[in-house]
C-alpha positions, 0 to 999 in steps of 0.5 A: 490508457491515457497519460493521466491514468498512467501517472498513478501506476508510475508513482506506485512503481517508483514508490515500490522501487524506493522501498525495495532499494532502501530495504536492500541498502539496509540489508533488511528484507521484511515483507511486513514492512514492505506491505505496510509501506506499500499500503501507505503508498496505495492509500495516498495515491488513491486519495489523490486521484479520488473525486467526490462526485464520480468514481470509475469502476477501477477506483471502486475495485482498488478500494476493495483491495485497500479494504483487504490490505487494511484487514491484513494490516490489522491482523499483522498488528494483532500478531505483533501485539500477541508476540509481545504479550507472550514474552 
């Protein structure tokens, strides 16, 4: 793995560490918030490394992970709305 391939991974690890640190400092460990912020970070990193002409196999696989993440995000939003309406 070359240095340019490692940079997005390192950026994501730093992003996850920042999210975790702030959650621990606020004493709020919420997996839904962590998931949403992690998904946002992943979307930003993939958008930064994505090219218009050539896509590697690994980038296409990451996009499948993003699709699953967006679907889970939608499910979470619908659940929160249903909780609010049920009150």
